[in-house]
N, C-alpha and C positions, 0 to 999 in steps of 0.2 A: 296561600299554597299549602297543599296537604303533604305533610313529612311522611318519608318513607317508615317501614317498621325499625330496621337498623337505627335510624335518625332518633325515633321516639325513644328506642332502648337506651341508645347513648346519652340523650336528654334525661331520661329518668335515673340513668346510672350517676350522672354528675349532679342532679338535683339530690339523690337521696345522700351521696358523699357530702354536699355542701350543707344540706340540713342537718345530717347527723352530727358533722363536725361543729356547726354553729351551735347546737344543742349542747354538745360537751364544752365548748368554749365558754357558754354563758354558765354553765353549772359550774365550772373552773372558777370563772371571774367572780361569781356570787360567792363561791365558797371561799376565796380568797378575801373578799371585802368583808364579808361577816366575820372569819377570824381576825382580820386588822382591826375591826371595830371592838370585838370582844377584847382583843388584847388591850387596845388604849382603855377601854373601860376599867378593865381588871388593875391596870398599872396606876389609873388616876383615882381608884378608890382606895388602893394600897397606900399610894402616897398621901392622900387624904387622911388616911386612920394614922399613918406614922406621924404626920405633922400634929394632929389633935393630940396625939399622945405626948409629943414634945410638949406642948401648949400647956398641958394639963401637970407637967412635972415642973417647969420652970418659968411659964407664963409667958407674956409677950416677949422679952429679952431673949428667952430661950428659943423661941419660935423664931424670931429675926435672924439668930445665929444660925439655926437650922437650914433658913432659906438662903442665906449667903452661901452656905456649904453644898447645899443643893444645886444650885447654880453654876455651871461647868462655863469656862470661859467661851464665848461665841457662841452659846447657845442661845438663839434669839425665839425658840419656840415654847420655851418653858414659861407657865404661869402658876405662880403662887403669890397671892395678894391678899392683903387682910383689909377689908373693907368696913366701912362703919353703917349706919342705918340708912343713910343717903346714896350708899353705893360707892362713895369716893375712898380711894386707896390711901392707907396711912400707912402701910408698911409693905415690903415685897416688890413682884415683878408682876406688871400687869396694865392695865387701862385706869387712867387717872379716875374716871368714872365707869362703872361696871353697869351694862344694861342687863341686868338680871332680874329686875322688879322686887319685890319685897320677900321672897319664900326664903324661910331660914335655913332650909335643908332641899337639896338636890341630888340625888344619887347619881345620876350622870346625865349629861344633855350635849348635844352637838349644836351649837348656833353662833352666831355672831355676839361677840362679847361686850363691844363697847360699841361707841356713836361716832367716836374720831379714828382717824386713820393711824396705823395700818389695821386695827381692830375692826373696822366696820366693814373692812375689804375682805378679812380672812375668818374662817369658821375655827371654831376650837372646841375640843372636847373637855368638859369640864365637870366639877362636882362641887358642891357648896355644903360647907359645915359650919354650925353655929358654934363660937367660942366666946362666951362670955357676952359681952354688950357689942361684939362684932361678929362678923362672918369671915370664913376662912375660903377662899377660891381657888382651887388648884386643878390643873389640867395641861393641854398642850395644844398650840396653833397646829394645824392640820397641813400645814405646808410639806414638811416632810413626809408625811403619811401619804399625802395626796401624790407626791412625785412617785413615790413607790408604786402608787396605784398605776399612775400613767405610764411608768417602764413596764408593769403588767400587762397592761391594757394594750402597748404597742405588741409586746411579745405574742398577745393572744390574736391581734390582728394579723401579725405576720404568719401564726400559724393556721390562721383562718384562709388567708390566700394562698400558702403552701397548700392547704387541703383542697382548695379550689383547683389548683394546678394539678394535683395528684387525682381528684375526681375527673378531670377532663381527660387525663391519660387513661386512666382506668375505665372510662366511657369509651373511649377510641378503643382500647384493647378489647372491651367486650362486644363492641359493635363489630369490630373485625372477626371474631371468633364467631359471633351468632351470624354475620353475614355470610361468612363460609360455610358454616353447616346449613344454612338454609339455601345457598345457593347449590349446594350439593344435592338436596332435596328436591329443589326446582330443576336442576338440569336431569334427573331422573325423570321427573314427572313429566316435563317437556319431552323428552325421549321416547316415553311410552307414549305419550299422546301423538307421538309421530310415527307409531308403530313398532318400535322395537320393544318388545315384551321382556327380553333379557336383562335389561338394565335393571341394578339394585344398586340401594344406597349404602356405600360403604361405613363401616362402624369402627371407632377408635378400638384399638386392642386392649380388651380389657375393661372399656369404657362402660360406664352404669348410668351415666346422666340422662336427662330429658331427651336430648337428641338421639342418643344409642337407642332408647326404648322406640323413640318415633319411628327410626330407621328399621327396628326390629319388625315392628307392627305394619310397618309399609311394606316392607320387604315380603312379609308373609301375605298381605293382601296381594301383592304382584305376583306371589307364586301361585294364590288361588285363582288370580285374573287369567294368567298364562297357562295353569291347567284348564279353567273353563272355557278358554278360546280355543285351546287345542283339542278339548273333546268336543266343541262344538263344532271346529272344522271337521273333526273325525265323524261327528254324529252327523253333518251335512252331506259328507262325501258318502259315508256308508248308506245313511237314509236314501240317497239318490240311487244307489247301485242295489241295496236290497229291495226298494220297492218297485226296481224296473222290471222284474219279473213277476212279482203278484200283479202289478197293474197290467203289464202284458197280458197274463193270464185270463184277468178279469175282463179284457176287451175282447180277447180270443172268445171265452165263454158266453160273454154277453152277446156277441153277434152269431156263436150257434144257437143260443136260445131264443133269438130273433128269426132266425133263418130257418131252423129244424120246424118240419111239419109234423113230425109224429110228437103225440103227445108225452111218452115215456122217454123220449129223448130229451124234449124240451125240459121235463121235470129233472132227468139226471144233469143236466146242464146249468138250469138253476142251483141245485144242490151244490154243483162244483162251483157256483158262484159264490153262495153264500159262505163256504169254505174258506175262499181265496179272501173274500170281504172280513170275515173274522179274523183273518190271520193280519191282515193290515191293522184293523182295529185293535188287536191285541199288541202289535208293535207301537203304535202311537200312546197306548193306554201305558204300556210300561214305562214308554219315554216321559210321559207326563209325572208317572210316579217316582221315577228316578230325580227329576226336577224339584216335586216336592219334598223328597226326603232330603236334598241339599239345601234348602231354603226353610225348613220347618223352624218354628220358633222354640226359643229354649222354654217358654212358660208351660208348653204342653207336655213336658216331661214331670215323670212323677216317681216315688218311690216302688220298685217292683221286686218281689222275693223271685229270682231267677228259676229257682228250683220248683215253684208253684207254676211259672210260665212253661216250663220244659214238660212238666206233669200233665198239663191241660193240652199240649199240642201232641203228646203221646197218647192221650185218651181219644183225640180226634183221629189219629192215623193209624193206630192198630187195626181196627177193623177193614179200613183201606189196604194196607199191608197184607192181611190175611186173605181179602178176596184175591189178591194178586198172587197168592201162593206164595209169599214170601213172610219170613219171620222178623218183626219188629220188636226191638229191645229199647228200653230206655234206661240209663246209668246215671246216677248222681252220687258224684264221688265228693266227700267232703261239703256238702253244700254252703254255698259263700253266703255273704251278709247281702242285704237288700242294695240294691244298684238302682241309681237315677237314670230312668230309661224313658224313651218314646213308645210305649207298650205295642201299639198298632204296628208302628214301622218294624219294631223289632220282631214281633210276632209273623209279620208278613216275610221277613228276610229268613229266619228259620223255617218257615212253612215252604218258602222257595228252595231251601237246601234239601229238606225232606222230599218236596216233591220230585227234584232232580235224582236225587238217590234212587226213589222206587222206578222211575222211569230208566234209568239205564242199569239198574242191578238185574241179573239174570232171575229167571223163575225158580223160585225154590231157595233163593240167596238169602240173606240176612242183612237188615239195615240196623243201625245202633245211633240212637240218639244220646248224646253225651254231655254231661255237665260237670266240668273239673274246674278246681282253683290250682293253679300253679304260680305260686310266689305272688307277685303283684297284680297278676292276672287272671281272668276268669274267661274260660274257654267253653262255647257250645258249639260242638262238632257233631256231624252226620258223618258217620262211617257206612261204605257199602262194600260190596265183593263185584263191582263191576269193571269196565275195561279200564276206567281210572284214566287221568290224564298225563301225559309224560311232561317231564320237569319243564322242557324246554318250550312246551305250549301253553303252561299255566298262565301266562301275563297275557298272551293274546285270548285267553278263555275268557278272561276277566274285563277285557276292554270290551265297550259297547259296541255291538255288532260283531263281536267276534266270535265267530263259529268255525270251528274246526272242520278239516276236510271230511272226517267221518260222521259229522252232525249234518253235512249240509242237504243230505238225502232226507233228513226228518223235518218235519215242521216246526218253528220257532224262529223268533227273531234276535238269538243271540244278546239278549238283554237281560237275563234272570240273574246272573253272577255280578253283573254291573250294578243292579239295584241292590244286592247284597253288602257289597264293597262300599257303596254310597251309604248305605243305612249304618254300618260298621264305623266309617269315618266320621259320620255325623256324631255317634256317641265317644269318640276320640280314640276308637279301636281300629282293626283292620280286619280283612280278609286273608285266611291263610289256606293254601291248597297243598296237601301233601299225599305220600303215597301209603296205601293200606295194606299192599301185598299179598294179594292183588286187591284193587279198588282204589277207591278216593277217600281221602278225609278232608272235608271241608269244614272249617273252623271260624268262627265269629270269635275274635280276640278282645275283648273288652278290659279296659283298667279297672282293677277291684276297688 
C-alpha cells in the first residue's frame, strides 16, 4: 500500500527522532562504560602500587596486615592475593589457584581469575606485580560495577522508549501541521481548477517558513493567471468587436471590386481593400508582439546604457519630427548607470511613445524625449503639447483595444500603449501617464 505524503513525513519524523536518540544513548552508554573501566583501572593500579610499597618496607608480614586492613566487612568483591610460581594463593583474598599464567607483571586486565567457582563465573579487573619470589594480584570482581552498568542501561532503555513516544507524538504534530498547510494549498488549487480564480492561499501573519513562501509564489502565479485570463477575455471580446467593422468593410469593398465595371473604381476599391487588410494585420501583429513581450526569456536581457539608447532613438526621429514641422528635443538629466534590459523590446516601446507623440502633437509643437533618474527609479518619458488624455480616461487608454471616443475616427487598434505597458512590466517597471499642461507625459518607469 502506498503511503500518503503526510504519513511518510510522520514516519520520517519518528525515524529521525528515534535514530538521533539511539545515537545519543549509545554515545552516553559508551562514555559511561569507558569512564567506569578507566576508574577501575586507576583504582586497581593505585592499590597495587600502595601494596608493593608496603611489602618493600615491611615484607610479607606488613603486607598481610595491610591486606586485612584493606578488606572491609562484607566486601566480597575485593581481590588481594599473594601467589607463588604455580599460581597458588599463600596469603590474602582470592582464588586458591589463580588462572593468570606465568607473566610476572600485568598492568591491568579484565578476565576470569580462577577455574573454580565463583571465580570461574565472574570476571574481574586485576593487575599483577612481582614481589620477590611471589606475585601480588590485586583488583575487584565486576559484580558491583556490572550492577551499576545494568542500572544505567535500564535508565538509557527507558530514555529510548520515552524518546520513541515523544518522536511519535512529534511526528503526529508535524503531520497535522504539514497536512493542514498542504490542504489549504490543495483546496485553493481545486477551487481554481473549478473556475474560481479569486481564491488565494492564506499565509500565517508574520510567517516566513517554506509554506508561506510557497503560498506567496502560488498567489503571485494565480494573480498573473487571473490577470491573463481577464485580459484574454477582454482581448477576445474586443477583438470580436473591433474586427467586426474592418471585416465588414473588407467584405463590402471586395464585393464592390468584384461588381464594379469601371477600372478606375475597381482600382480605388482594391486600394481601400488593402488599407483595411493592413489595419487587420497590424492589429494581429500588435497582439503577437504583446504576447511575445510577456513571455520573453530572461536570458535575452543584457546590460544597456539607457543614455545611449535614448540618444540613438533621438537621432532616428529628429529628421521625422523636422519633416512634420515639429521641434524634437532630447534631455538626459544625470544619466543613470547601465540597466539590464531587453534592448529590442525597450526600443520598440520608446519608439511607440515617440510615434504617439508625433501623431497627436499639433504642427509646430514640441516633443521632448527625456531620461531622468529619481531616487531608485529611472524614467524614460516622452512629453508632447497635444490634446493629452484626461485622468479619468488613462486606465482605459492603457487597456488592450482601449480606444477613446476622440480616437475612434482615426485608424488604429488601440494596442500601442498596451504593448508599452507589457514591456515595462516585463522589466519590473510600469507605464505612467501624466499631464503636461497642455499635452501628455507618457513615462516608462524602471527600477534603477
